[in-house]
C-alpha positions as CSV (number, residue, x, y, z in Angstrom):
1,X,19.1,7.0,-75.7
2,X,19.5,7.0,-79.0
3,X,16.8,5.2,-81.4
4,X,17.9,2.9,-83.5
5,X,15.1,2.3,-86.6
6,X,14.8,-0.8,-88.6
7,X,13.1,0.6,-91.7
8,X,9.7,1.8,-89.8
9,X,10.5,-0.7,-87.0
10,X,12.0,0.4,-83.8
11,X,14.9,-0.8,-81.8
12,X,12.3,-2.3,-78.5
13,X,12.9,-4.8,-76.0
14,X,12.7,-9.4,-77.7
15,X,9.4,-10.1,-78.3
16,X,7.1,-13.1,-80.5
17,X,7.1,-11.1,-83.4
18,X,8.4,-8.5,-86.0
19,X,8.1,-6.9,-89.2
20,X,5.3,-6.7,-90.3
21,X,3.0,-6.8,-87.4
22,X,0.3,-9.6,-88.3
23,X,0.2,-12.8,-86.1
24,X,-3.2,-14.8,-86.2
25,X,-1.3,-17.6,-83.9
26,X,0.2,-15.1,-81.5
27,X,-3.8,-13.2,-82.0
28,X,-4.8,-16.7,-81.3
29,X,-3.7,-17.9,-78.8
30,X,-3.8,-14.3,-76.5
31,X,-8.0,-15.1,-77.1
32,X,-8.3,-18.3,-76.1
33,X,-5.8,-18.9,-73.5
34,X,-4.6,-14.9,-73.2
35,X,-2.1,-16.3,-69.6
36,X,-1.0,-18.9,-70.4
37,X,0.1,-17.1,-74.1
38,X,1.7,-14.0,-71.8
39,X,3.6,-16.4,-69.0
40,X,5.0,-18.4,-72.0
41,X,6.0,-15.2,-73.4
42,X,8.0,-14.4,-70.1
43,X,9.5,-17.9,-69.3
44,X,11.0,-17.1,-72.6
45,X,11.9,-13.7,-72.2
46,X,11.9,-12.8,-69.5
47,X,10.0,-9.1,-68.0
48,X,9.8,-7.1,-70.5
49,X,9.0,-8.6,-74.2
50,X,7.3,-6.2,-77.2
51,X,5.0,-7.7,-78.9
52,X,3.4,-7.1,-82.1
53,X,0.3,-7.2,-83.1
54,X,-1.6,-5.2,-86.3
55,X,0.6,-2.4,-86.2
56,X,0.4,-1.6,-82.3
57,X,3.7,-2.1,-80.8
58,X,3.6,-2.3,-76.7
59,X,6.4,-4.1,-74.5
60,X,4.6,-5.3,-71.4
61,X,6.5,-5.1,-68.3
62,X,5.9,-7.7,-65.3
63,X,7.1,-7.9,-62.1
64,X,7.7,-5.6,-58.4
65,X,9.2,-3.2,-60.2
66,X,8.2,-2.5,-63.2
67,X,4.5,-2.1,-60.8
68,X,6.6,0.0,-58.5
69,X,8.5,2.1,-61.1
70,X,4.7,2.4,-63.3
71,X,2.9,2.6,-60.3
72,X,4.7,5.0,-57.6
73,X,8.3,6.1,-58.3
74,X,7.7,7.2,-61.4
75,X,4.5,7.1,-63.0
76,X,5.0,11.1,-63.6
77,X,6.8,10.0,-66.8
78,X,4.2,7.2,-68.2
79,X,1.0,9.3,-69.5
80,X,-2.6,7.6,-69.2
81,X,-4.3,9.4,-72.4
82,X,-2.1,9.0,-74.8
83,X,-1.6,5.6,-74.1
84,X,-3.8,2.2,-74.9
85,X,-6.4,4.0,-72.4
86,X,-7.3,6.5,-74.1
87,X,-9.7,4.2,-76.5
88,X,-11.3,4.9,-74.4
89,X,-12.5,8.2,-74.1
90,X,-14.9,8.2,-76.9
91,X,-17.1,6.6,-75.0
92,X,-15.7,8.1,-70.6
93,X,-14.1,10.9,-72.1
94,X,-11.3,12.9,-69.5
95,X,-12.3,11.3,-66.2
96,X,-9.6,10.1,-64.0
97,X,-8.7,7.0,-66.3
98,X,-8.1,9.4,-68.9
99,X,-6.2,13.1,-67.9
100,X,-3.3,13.4,-66.7
101,X,-1.2,16.0,-64.7
102,X,-2.8,18.7,-64.1
103,X,-6.0,18.0,-64.8
104,X,-6.2,14.5,-63.6
105,X,-4.9,15.9,-59.8
106,X,-8.1,18.5,-59.5
107,X,-10.1,16.2,-60.9
108,X,-9.3,13.8,-58.7
109,X,-9.1,16.4,-54.9
110,X,-12.7,17.7,-55.9
111,X,-13.8,13.9,-55.9
112,X,-12.1,12.6,-53.3
113,X,-14.7,14.1,-50.2
114,X,-17.2,12.1,-52.0
115,X,-15.4,9.2,-50.9
116,X,-14.9,10.1,-46.8
117,X,-15.4,7.2,-45.4
118,X,-19.4,8.8,-43.9
119,X,-20.5,8.3,-47.4
120,X,-19.0,5.4,-47.7
121,X,-21.5,4.1,-44.7
122,X,-24.7,5.9,-46.4
123,X,-23.8,4.5,-49.5
124,X,-23.8,1.1,-47.5
125,X,-27.2,1.7,-46.6
126,X,-28.7,1.2,-49.8
127,X,-26.6,-0.2,-51.6
128,X,-27.9,-3.2,-49.1
129,X,-31.8,-2.2,-49.7
130,X,-30.8,-2.5,-53.2
131,X,-29.1,-5.9,-53.1
132,X,-32.1,-7.1,-50.1
133,X,-34.4,-6.0,-52.8
134,X,-33.0,-7.5,-56.3
135,X,-32.8,-11.0,-54.3
136,X,-36.2,-11.3,-52.8
137,X,-37.1,-11.8,-56.2
138,X,-34.7,-15.1,-56.4
139,X,-36.4,-18.3,-55.4
140,X,-34.8,-21.7,-54.3
141,X,-34.3,-23.8,-57.0
142,X,-33.6,-20.9,-60.0
143,X,-30.7,-21.8,-62.0
144,X,-29.2,-18.0,-61.7
145,X,-26.2,-17.3,-64.4
146,X,-24.4,-14.9,-61.7
147,X,-22.0,-12.2,-63.7
148,X,-25.1,-11.2,-65.7
149,X,-27.3,-11.5,-62.6
150,X,-24.9,-8.9,-60.1
151,X,-24.3,-6.7,-63.5
152,X,-27.6,-5.7,-63.6
153,X,-28.2,-4.9,-59.6
154,X,-24.8,-3.4,-59.8
155,X,-26.0,-0.9,-61.9
156,X,-28.8,-0.2,-60.5
157,X,-27.1,0.2,-57.4
158,X,-24.9,2.6,-59.6
159,X,-27.8,4.4,-61.0
160,X,-29.1,4.9,-57.3
161,X,-25.5,5.7,-55.2
162,X,-24.3,7.5,-58.2
163,X,-26.8,9.1,-60.1
164,X,-30.0,9.1,-57.4
165,X,-32.2,7.4,-60.0
166,X,-33.9,6.2,-57.8
167,X,-37.4,7.7,-57.6
168,X,-37.2,7.0,-61.4
169,X,-37.2,3.4,-62.5
170,X,-38.0,3.6,-65.4
171,X,-35.6,6.4,-65.7
172,X,-33.4,4.3,-64.1
173,X,-34.0,1.4,-66.4
174,X,-33.6,4.0,-69.4
175,X,-29.5,4.5,-68.7
176,X,-29.0,1.5,-67.2
177,X,-29.5,0.0,-71.5
178,X,-28.0,2.8,-72.8
179,X,-25.0,2.3,-70.5
180,X,-24.7,-1.7,-71.3
181,X,-25.5,-1.2,-75.1
182,X,-22.0,1.5,-75.3
183,X,-20.2,-0.3,-72.8
184,X,-20.5,-3.5,-75.0
185,X,-18.2,-1.8,-78.0
186,X,-15.6,-2.3,-75.7
187,X,-16.5,-6.0,-75.5
188,X,-14.8,-7.6,-79.1
189,X,-11.5,-9.1,-78.7
190,X,-9.5,-6.7,-81.0
191,X,-8.5,-3.2,-80.5
192,X,-7.7,-2.5,-83.5
193,X,-10.8,-3.2,-84.9
194,X,-12.4,-0.3,-82.8
195,X,-10.7,2.5,-84.4
196,X,-13.0,2.2,-87.0
197,X,-15.4,4.2,-88.2
198,X,-18.2,5.6,-90.9
199,X,-21.6,4.3,-90.8
200,X,-22.8,0.8,-89.3
201,X,-19.9,0.5,-87.6
202,X,-19.8,0.0,-83.6
203,X,-18.4,2.9,-83.8
204,X,-21.3,4.8,-85.0
205,X,-23.7,2.4,-82.9
206,X,-21.9,3.2,-79.6
207,X,-22.0,7.0,-80.6
208,X,-26.2,6.8,-80.4
209,X,-26.1,5.0,-76.6
210,X,-24.1,8.1,-75.3
211,X,-26.0,10.6,-77.2
212,X,-29.0,9.0,-75.2
213,X,-26.7,8.3,-72.3
214,X,-26.2,12.5,-72.8
215,X,-29.6,13.4,-72.9
216,X,-30.1,12.2,-69.6
217,X,-26.8,13.2,-67.5
218,X,-27.7,16.6,-69.2
219,X,-30.8,16.8,-67.3
220,X,-29.8,15.3,-64.5
221,X,-27.6,18.2,-64.2
222,X,-29.2,21.2,-65.0
223,X,-32.3,19.8,-62.0
224,X,-29.5,19.6,-59.6
225,X,-28.1,22.6,-60.3
226,X,-31.2,23.6,-59.0
227,X,-30.9,21.9,-55.3
228,X,-28.8,23.6,-52.7
229,X,-25.8,23.0,-51.9
230,X,-26.6,20.6,-48.8
231,X,-28.3,18.9,-50.3
232,X,-26.6,15.9,-51.5
233,X,-28.3,12.4,-51.7
234,X,-25.9,11.0,-54.4
235,X,-22.1,11.0,-56.5
236,X,-23.3,13.6,-59.2
237,X,-25.2,16.4,-56.2
238,X,-21.4,16.4,-54.2
239,X,-20.5,16.8,-57.7
240,X,-22.6,19.4,-58.7
241,X,-21.6,21.4,-56.0
242,X,-18.0,20.9,-55.5
243,X,-15.3,23.5,-55.6
244,X,-12.1,24.1,-55.8
245,X,-9.8,26.2,-53.8
246,X,-9.9,29.3,-56.6
247,X,-14.3,28.6,-55.9
248,X,-14.3,27.0,-59.5
249,X,-16.9,24.7,-60.5
250,X,-16.6,21.5,-62.6
251,X,-18.3,22.3,-65.3
252,X,-21.6,20.0,-67.4
253,X,-18.6,18.3,-69.2
254,X,-16.2,18.0,-66.0
255,X,-19.1,16.7,-64.2
256,X,-20.3,13.8,-67.2
257,X,-17.5,12.6,-68.3
258,X,-16.1,11.8,-64.6
259,X,-19.8,9.8,-63.8
260,X,-19.6,8.1,-67.1
261,X,-16.3,6.8,-65.4
262,X,-16.4,5.5,-61.9
263,X,-19.7,3.4,-63.7
264,X,-16.7,2.7,-66.6
265,X,-14.4,1.3,-63.3
266,X,-16.7,0.3,-61.1
267,X,-19.9,-1.8,-62.1
268,X,-17.8,-4.7,-64.7
269,X,-15.9,-5.0,-62.0
270,X,-17.7,-5.5,-59.0
271,X,-19.5,-8.2,-61.2
272,X,-16.6,-9.8,-62.4
273,X,-15.1,-10.3,-58.8
274,X,-18.7,-11.9,-57.4
275,X,-18.6,-14.6,-60.2
276,X,-14.5,-15.2,-59.9
277,X,-15.8,-15.8,-56.1
278,X,-18.1,-17.6,-56.0
279,X,-17.0,-20.0,-59.0
280,X,-13.7,-20.4,-56.8
281,X,-15.3,-21.2,-53.0
282,X,-18.0,-23.7,-55.1
283,X,-15.2,-25.3,-56.1
284,X,-13.8,-25.2,-52.6
285,X,-16.1,-26.9,-50.3
286,X,-14.1,-26.1,-46.9
287,X,-13.3,-23.0,-47.5
288,X,-17.1,-22.1,-48.6
289,X,-18.3,-23.4,-45.5
290,X,-15.3,-21.8,-43.3
291,X,-16.9,-18.6,-45.7
292,X,-20.7,-20.0,-44.7
293,X,-19.7,-19.7,-40.8
294,X,-18.5,-16.4,-41.0
295,X,-21.2,-15.2,-41.9
296,X,-23.0,-16.8,-39.7
297,X,-22.1,-16.5,-37.2
298,X,-21.1,-12.7,-37.3
299,X,-25.0,-11.9,-38.7
300,X,-27.2,-14.6,-38.5
301,X,-30.4,-13.2,-40.1
302,X,-29.2,-9.7,-40.3
303,X,-28.6,-7.8,-42.8
304,X,-24.2,-6.7,-42.8
305,X,-23.6,-3.1,-41.4
306,X,-20.9,-0.9,-41.9
307,X,-19.0,-2.6,-38.4
308,X,-19.2,-5.7,-40.3
309,X,-17.7,-4.6,-43.3
310,X,-14.3,-3.2,-42.3
311,X,-12.9,-5.4,-39.6
312,X,-16.2,-7.3,-38.7
313,X,-15.7,-10.6,-41.6
314,X,-11.9,-11.5,-41.7
315,X,-12.0,-14.9,-43.1
316,X,-13.7,-12.3,-46.0
317,X,-11.5,-9.5,-46.7
318,X,-9.5,-12.7,-47.1
319,X,-11.4,-14.5,-50.1
320,X,-11.5,-11.3,-51.8
321,X,-8.6,-10.6,-51.3
322,X,-7.1,-13.7,-53.9
323,X,-9.9,-14.1,-55.7
324,X,-8.5,-10.5,-56.9
325,X,-5.2,-11.9,-57.1
326,X,-6.5,-14.1,-59.4
327,X,-8.7,-12.5,-61.2
328,X,-8.0,-8.8,-61.1
329,X,-10.4,-7.0,-63.0
330,X,-8.5,-4.0,-64.6
331,X,-5.9,-6.4,-65.5
332,X,-3.4,-4.6,-67.8
333,X,-2.0,-1.4,-67.4
334,X,-0.9,0.7,-70.5
335,X,1.0,3.9,-70.1
336,X,2.2,6.0,-72.8
337,X,6.3,5.9,-72.0
338,X,7.3,10.0,-71.9
339,X,10.7,9.6,-71.9
340,X,13.1,7.1,-72.2
341,X,13.9,4.7,-69.5
342,X,15.2,1.5,-68.7
343,X,14.7,-1.5,-66.6
344,X,15.3,-4.5,-66.0
345,X,18.8,-4.5,-68.1
346,X,16.5,-2.8,-71.3
347,X,16.7,0.6,-73.6
348,X,13.0,1.7,-74.4
349,X,12.8,4.9,-75.6
350,X,9.9,7.2,-75.6
351,X,6.9,7.4,-77.1
352,X,6.7,3.6,-76.8
353,X,3.4,1.7,-76.1
354,X,3.8,0.2,-71.5
355,X,1.8,-1.9,-70.4
356,X,2.4,-3.9,-66.6
357,X,0.2,-7.0,-65.6
358,X,-0.6,-8.0,-62.4
359,X,-2.2,-10.4,-63.8
360,X,1.1,-12.3,-64.6
361,X,3.0,-10.3,-61.5
362,X,0.4,-11.9,-59.3
363,X,0.4,-15.7,-60.8
364,X,4.6,-15.3,-60.4
365,X,5.9,-17.9,-57.9
366,X,9.1,-16.1,-56.3
367,X,6.2,-13.6,-55.2
368,X,3.1,-16.3,-54.1
369,X,4.0,-19.8,-53.6
370,X,2.0,-22.1,-55.5
371,X,0.0,-19.6,-57.3
372,X,-2.1,-21.6,-59.0
373,X,-4.0,-23.2,-55.5
374,X,-6.7,-20.8,-54.2
375,X,-5.4,-20.3,-51.1
376,X,-7.4,-17.3,-49.0
377,X,-5.4,-17.4,-45.3
378,X,-1.7,-16.3,-47.8
379,X,-4.2,-13.0,-46.9
380,X,-3.7,-13.1,-43.1
381,X,-3.0,-9.4,-42.0
382,X,1.0,-10.7,-41.2
383,X,1.3,-12.2,-44.7
384,X,-0.8,-9.4,-46.7
385,X,2.3,-7.0,-45.0
386,X,5.2,-8.9,-45.7
387,X,4.6,-8.6,-49.7
388,X,7.1,-6.6,-51.2
389,X,5.8,-2.6,-52.1
390,X,4.1,-3.8,-55.4
391,X,3.4,-7.6,-55.5
392,X,-0.4,-7.3,-55.1
393,X,-1.9,-4.2,-57.1
394,X,-5.4,-5.3,-58.3
395,X,-6.6,-1.6,-58.0
396,X,-3.2,0.3,-58.6
397,X,-1.1,1.5,-56.6
398,X,0.3,4.9,-55.2
399,X,-1.2,8.7,-55.9
400,X,-3.2,6.8,-58.9
401,X,-4.5,4.3,-56.9
402,X,-8.6,3.6,-57.4
403,X,-10.3,5.6,-55.7
404,X,-13.8,3.9,-55.3
405,X,-11.7,0.2,-54.3
406,X,-13.5,0.9,-51.4
407,X,-16.5,1.3,-52.5
408,X,-16.6,-1.5,-55.0
409,X,-15.5,-3.8,-51.8
410,X,-18.4,-3.0,-49.8
411,X,-20.4,-4.0,-53.2
412,X,-18.9,-7.0,-53.0
413,X,-19.0,-8.4,-49.7
414,X,-22.8,-6.4,-49.5
415,X,-23.8,-9.1,-52.3
416,X,-21.7,-11.8,-52.0
417,X,-22.4,-12.2,-47.9
418,X,-26.6,-11.9,-48.5
419,X,-26.7,-14.4,-51.5
420,X,-25.0,-16.4,-49.1
421,X,-27.5,-16.1,-46.5
422,X,-30.6,-16.4,-47.9
423,X,-29.3,-19.6,-50.6
424,X,-27.3,-22.3,-50.6
425,X,-25.1,-21.5,-54.2
426,X,-24.7,-24.3,-56.3
427,X,-22.0,-24.6,-59.3
428,X,-24.0,-26.7,-62.0
429,X,-21.7,-29.1,-62.8
430,X,-19.8,-29.1,-66.4
431,X,-17.9,-25.1,-67.0
432,X,-15.3,-24.8,-67.4
433,X,-14.7,-20.9,-67.0
434,X,-13.1,-19.9,-69.8
435,X,-12.0,-15.7,-69.9
436,X,-12.5,-12.9,-71.6
437,X,-10.3,-9.6,-71.1
438,X,-11.7,-7.3,-72.9
439,X,-12.5,-4.6,-70.9
440,X,-11.9,-6.6,-67.9
441,X,-11.0,-10.3,-66.8
442,X,-14.7,-11.6,-66.6
443,X,-16.1,-15.3,-67.6
444,X,-16.5,-15.2,-71.0
445,X,-19.8,-18.1,-70.3
446,X,-20.4,-16.1,-67.2
447,X,-20.8,-18.6,-63.9
448,X,-24.5,-20.9,-63.5
449,X,-25.4,-21.8,-60.0
450,X,-28.1,-23.9,-58.7
451,X,-30.1,-21.6,-55.3
452,X,-30.4,-24.9,-53.1
453,X,-32.0,-24.2,-49.7
454,X,-29.5,-23.1,-46.6
């Protein structure tokens, strides 16, 4: 394909802006109403449209065909590392989210044993202990901002299950504090502001937190290197002793980067999903009652076990799937095209920033009837199997599906079921739940709950 250039601007699919790529109005609308704004562009321009903002060009590819192409059939034609996901490298390094080809495949193969079913079961038992301890600290009558509360619990669970740091509460708390402060670097809205460097910049502050985290990780890795193989309590232990087919082990930096990637991909997505779920069922009394009845019938007063979490509470599965349909944490899948390609009648050149958007696809009426409605029953086993490939992609799809999806699903189920066992969760009145989109879809102002007696 011949790529035509208009001045410095490449000939890309149509969209709402043009040279000089500056639209304050578009930026404000994307900040204040990201889904509505993007849906409006989809309705105006179709499933392929280009956004240009402050020098960045991004071609959005919407729908099941786009999802299948980027995630399954042609996934190697699109780079993760050289797309916008590369902006995460200063924080998480070169992990599963920010590498391509052989580097990614090797690391995923070495990480896979950490997510085998037997390992997941052992993690679940410790998740229950951590979650139960956090819930025991709550009292009937408390008002809780549940997104922030869940973030704290999730990072504690990660410190235990990922890092094996439960023996040192002070050390785990130190790590959690610096991780949260470093991650806040990505809590802004405009990606281009993250490119600023130098003393006093947000990047400089983020680097100071990373330096503290790296010291802890380095000490932990050196400590685990001295442990005999087989003495595995945490995912970190498995990575330290993992060997490839050639007998090669992961370097310190590779271990560090994979651990940071798992922390980044896991704890904020869990917190956001729990918060959205409780907000949604709080506004749907019939859903709340049905879910409460299932949890009570299955668990009674005992804590959940692995058989309860996978297959034992089908309505909880449906509620989680519907929550993830409406609010997929990883709502945007940015890539860099490695070659020219065609889709939906449009030509897109190589070296173009592109992105699929699960948030939009999940709300298309041609796929989901009454897509804005919260209706968990749309995810019965039969209905779920009937969806076209690429219609439901909250954790991606294909060879690079999120490796920790089952881990995260289990954590969500534990937290929701334990909270509902102990309290009647009542939404505080007057909440609107505006959305924050960076780094994941989450309630910008949180979700405030009143803990009532059962």
